[in-house]
C-alpha positions in Angstrom: 154.8 -15.6 223.1 158.1 -15.9 221.2 159.4 -12.8 222.9 158.5 -14.3 226.3 160.2 -17.5 225.5 163.3 -15.7 224.2 163.4 -13.7 227.4 163.2 -16.8 229.5 166.0 -18.5 227.4 168.2 -15.4 227.7 167.7 -15.2 231.4 168.7 -18.9 231.9 171.7 -18.3 229.7 172.7 -15.3 231.8 172.3 -17.1 235.1 174.2 -20.1 233.8 177.1 -17.8 232.7 177.1 -16.1 236.1 177.2 -19.5 237.8 180.1 -20.6 235.6 182.0 -17.4 236.3 181.5 -17.7 240.0 182.7 -21.4 240.0 185.7 -20.4 237.8 186.7 -17.7 240.3 186.2 -19.6 243.5 187.0 -23.3 242.7 190.5 -24.1 241.6 189.3 -27.7 240.9 187.1 -26.4 238.0 190.1 -24.6 236.5 192.2 -27.8 236.8 189.5 -29.8 235.1 189.3 -27.2 232.3 193.0 -27.6 231.7 192.8 -31.4 231.8 189.9 -31.2 229.3 192.0 -28.9 227.0 194.8 -31.4 227.0 192.4 -34.3 226.5 190.8 -32.5 223.6 194.1 -31.7 222.0 195.3 -35.3 222.3 192.0 -36.6 220.9 192.4 -34.3 217.9 196.0 -35.4 217.0 195.6 -39.1 217.6 194.1 -41.3 214.9 190.7 -41.7 216.5 187.3 -42.1 214.9 184.7 -39.3 215.1 182.7 -41.3 217.6 185.7 -41.9 219.8 186.6 -38.1 219.7 182.9 -37.2 220.6 182.9 -39.7 223.5 186.2 -38.1 224.9 184.9 -34.6 224.6 181.4 -35.4 225.9 182.8 -37.1 229.0 185.2 -34.3 229.7 182.3 -31.9 229.6 180.3 -34.1 231.9 183.2 -33.9 234.4 182.8 -30.1 234.3 179.1 -30.4 234.9 179.7 -32.8 237.8 182.1 -30.2 239.3 179.4 -27.5 239.0 176.9 -29.8 240.8 179.4 -30.5 243.5 180.0 -26.8 244.0 176.2 -26.2 244.2 176.0 -28.9 246.9 178.8 -27.4 248.9 177.4 -23.9 248.7 173.9 -25.0 249.9 175.3 -26.9 252.8 177.6 -23.9 253.8 174.6 -21.5 253.5 172.6 -23.5 256.0 175.4 -24.0 258.5 179.2 -23.6 258.4 179.5 -25.8 261.5 180.6 -29.4 261.1 177.9 -32.0 260.9 178.2 -35.7 259.8 175.3 -35.3 257.3 176.9 -32.2 255.8 180.2 -34.0 255.4 178.4 -37.0 253.9 176.7 -34.8 251.3 179.9 -33.0 250.4 181.8 -36.3 250.1 179.0 -37.7 247.9 179.2 -34.7 245.6 183.0 -35.1 245.4 182.5 -38.8 244.7 180.2 -37.9 241.8 183.0 -35.8 240.3 185.5 -38.6 240.8 183.2 -41.3 239.2 182.6 -39.1 236.3 186.3 -38.5 235.9 187.0 -42.2 236.1 184.5 -42.8 233.3 186.4 -40.4 231.2 189.7 -42.0 232.0 188.2 -45.5 231.3 187.0 -44.4 228.0 190.5 -43.2 227.1 192.1 -46.5 228.2 189.5 -48.5 226.2 190.0 -46.4 223.1 193.8 -46.5 223.3 193.9 -50.3 224.0 191.4 -51.0 221.3 
């Protein structure tokens, strides 16, 4: 039983890594968010912030990366079914993009609130 659970865990980790690598190769926006997160993390570490404030900044940055992964998944599914333009396909892609934007706004709002006090 433990061996089977370990196998399932290791398979999921492998597939997640493969997904991350694919998005990293094919989506410049993920790379941009990684660099933005690196800068955000560095700034959070040098500023006089509490542990909770730093954790919030880092966690929200990671959520932006997750949102970008979900957005890429939405785009890939739509493109798989049809590369042709369709208003519903556009709406789904735009909604995925909006999800990334809203997550990024949440991260930016946290920074503003923490810095203002």
